[in-house]
C-alpha positions, 0 to 999 in steps of 0.5 A: 557604239552606245550602251543601253542599261536594261534592268529586269524585275521579276515578280515576287509571286510564287513560282514567278522565276525562270531558269530559262534564258531571256532575250530582248530587242529594243525598238526606237523611233530611229532604229532597233537593237539586235536581239540580245541574250541577257547574261549577267554575273547572276547567271541562271538566277538573274530571273529568279523570283523577286530578282532585279537584274541589270544588263547592257544592250549595245547598238552602233548608234542611238535608236532614238526614243524607245517605243517598245521592247520584244522579249522571248524566252528560248529554252535553255539547253540544261533546263526544261521550259518553265513559266516566268512572270516579269513585272517590268523592264526599265531601260536607261538610254545613252542620252540619260532618259529612262523608259519604263515597260510594264509587263505583269504577264506570264510568259510560258512559251518561246514566242516573241512578246512585245510590250509598249513603253509605259507612257499611255497612248490613245489609238489616234495618237499612236503613230509609230508603225511597229507600235500600231502593228503591235497594238493591233496584234495584241487586240487580235490575240485578246479577241481570241483569248477573251470570247463572249459566251451566253451562260443563260439567256436574259442575263449578262454574257460571260467569258467563254472557257472550258473551266478555271484552268483554261483561262489565260494565265494573266487572269488566273489566281496566284498560287497563294490565292488558289491554295487558300481558296481550294483549302477553304472550299474543301474544308469549310465544313471541317473548319466549322466543325459541321462535317457530321451534319452535312448529310442530315435531313432532320429538322432542328429540334430547338434553337439550342441545337442551332446555337451548338453548331454556330458556336464554333465560328463566331464574329462580334457581329454574328454574336450580336445577330444571334442575340438580337435577331428577333428584335424589330429595331435590328430587323429594320436596321438590316435594311440600311446596313445589312447585306442588302441596303438596295431595296428600301425606299421612302414611301409617300403613297401605299401600293394598291396591293398593300391595304394598310389603314390607320386603324391597323397601325398606331404611332401614338397620339393623333398621328395618322399613316398619311401624316407620317408619310408626308413627314417622310417617316414611312419606308417600303421594301417590296420583294415583287421580283420573287412573286410566282417563282417556282421554288426548289425541291430540297431533301425531296420536299417542296420549299417555300419563298414569298414575295413580301411587302414590308412597311417600316416607320422611323421612330422619334428616336431614329430607329427604323421598325417594321409596322406591317408585313404582307407575305404575298403580293395579292391581298386576300383573306388567306394572305393576312397583314401581320403587325407587331401587335400580333402574337409573338410567333405570328409576328416572328414567323412573318419576319422570318419569311421576309428575311428568307426572301431577302437572302434570295433577293440579295444573293442572286440580284444584289450580289451575283448579278449586280456585282459579279456578273457586271464586273465580268462584263466590264473586265472582258470588254476591257481585255477584248477592246483596250490594249495595255498602252491605253490609259483606260486599261492602266486605270481599270486593270487593277479592278479586274483582278481574279474576277474571271476566275472567281466567276468561273468557279461560281458558275461551277460550284454555286449556280450549276445544276449540282451547285450549292444554290441549286441544291439548297436554296428556295430559289435554286433551279428554275426559280434562280433563272427566272429571278436573274432575268427579272433582276437584269430587267430592273437594273438601271444606270442610275441604280448603279450610281450610288448618288443617283440611287440614294436620291431616287429612293428618297434616302438622303436624310435617313439617320444611321444609314452608314452604307449611304454615308460611307458609300457617297464619300467613297464615290466622291473620292473615286470620282475625283481620282478618275476625273483627274486621270481621265481629264489628263488624257482627254482634254476635250469631248472631241478626243473622247468621241474619236477614241475608237477603242474607248467606244468599242469598250462601252458598246461591248458593255451595252450589248453584252452586259445590258443586252442592248436595252436602251431603257437601262440608261447605260450609254452606247457611246461616250460623247463627253469627258463628263460621261466617261468619268461618271461611267468609269467611276461607277465601274470602279465603285461596283467592283470594289466598294459595292461588292464589299458592301454586299459580300464581306458581311455574309457570315456576320449576318448569315452565319446565324441561320434564323436571321437569314434562312436560305430556304423554308420548309413550310408554307406561310401562315394563311391565318393568324394564331396558327404558329408557335415555336414548333411550327417555326422550327419545322419551317426553318431549313433542314440541318444539311441545308443550314450547315452547307449554307454556313460553310458557303457564307464562311467561304465567301466572307474570307479575305485572302492573304494576297488581297489588294485593297482599294487604291493599292497598285502593286502593278505599276502601269502608269509612268507619267508623273501626274497619274502617279501623283493622283494615285498617291493622292487617291491613297491618301484620301482613302486613308483619311476616309478609313480614319473617319469610319473607324472613329465613328465605329467606336461609338456604334453598338454594331460597327459598319466596316464594309466600306472601310477602304482599308478592308475592301478590295480593288476587285471582285475576287471572292 
């Protein structure tokens, strides 16, 4: 008779424990144990929340190298059936070997569940019959649990579900996350002390009235925004380090539909616009995707949204300032180009229309589509096509945490027919659908990879561009980590090519995320280790750093409404000299739209107490020494980067924290 020591660790999550009995069977290369009821001196508390309990499983002879375990949770007669969230099982063999079995799943029924030993195995090297069978069965069940659905034609597909509570238990929010999210969502207006204003369709009587509702919740940056939102230098700064650093590009030739000439702008001395473009000092932001969108009706009133072109100049003291704004795409007598030399309110009104356009472009394209919707595609494809034992699953599953549920909630609360965006934003309703479709058609693989994107937009040497500086460093750290892990498992290109599960994953992403559009540059297959490493780096960067960069500062920059109006109630001026403070106030969104917008960006900017920052892996999926060491090295590099960012921020008037690894989360979870 030989004995195996089985140690079961129950997660420390709320409600993770069970009073039900637990049975286990060990399966090895030379045989298997009897199904054994795990009984110990702790009795029914052996599988309590956070408990670590050891048991003995006896076999007549050694069963060889362990391949998998079978666990079931039959109903114990004295207790009702409950859910259990085991973290992992460790088995010590009579030969002295230790085998780890990562679980990290809710077990809610009495069925048999199989879990593979933690050593990663690609499909072509998985040669144990029962191991292969369990692998196939896992994927068949996953294909059933994670099915594709079309929420809107022309945008990335999503997971089919009947609502947040119908999602598989393993991808739902924790109890803590659920409680905090629902409380914040339900009480956002109360927390901001805005409840009495949420139904008011009045216009703002003056700026002081906006300040009075804004004063209840402030951040250091939101206070700075309130003080500086009118300034040209801060207006330009936001194109680099605000919520939408994805639109600005260096301008070497003016667009044909933006007829700015030398007699319209001045740079001091004899410098011309052509000279400044040649020196690389001129930049362009073009909101052409917004052109012709059908705008929303809010409070029974037609709303207004323009598709501006903005020309910016890098000054000798390295500030980026706007020098010309055209609010509509087609030049015309009733579409004047505005300049800093115009009257105060003409120029300020032009900038307000740009900031409103930026809100709509940012929320639907840069934030929703390019992070949330793509992250969902990456997650669903992973869960459908890649089993737990696969190295890619172990590498990427931390970056899928809560994504499916937060997106499900977003479809119900934000972009549905009764959602916030549909009710209150200029692009809500039909315009939102059009903009999302246009946005996907403009997405390219290069634009999702920050080194390629920065180079393509000509922004390599723009000063004070902290999104770029921190983002490139973060990309490099992620790339080194991914390269280390994947090159450990894939020694050559041939191994990549013959991994059918890997190939199904990328094909699903190509078909359901990018709708089989080859022009995007998204690969349909992987042929080299280098290609695989770059794509996986992009996935992790998108789900962590990129999402943080365009999400975390929403209240910082959007809490003070005049800086980021979600909609505008009056059309853009068609002639100069027709604006004043009164027309500006009547142009701003109504009180109810403003305060509901504040509540939403407050919710979206809140970090949960159970958040997991990039590089932290509470769930230990890897067992081999090298990947585990690479994770520690990854964490170390991220800590160094955090130190560099914090040191730099001490000298900045407006600190840039959104790509600090100690702040940004592993996944799109809010």
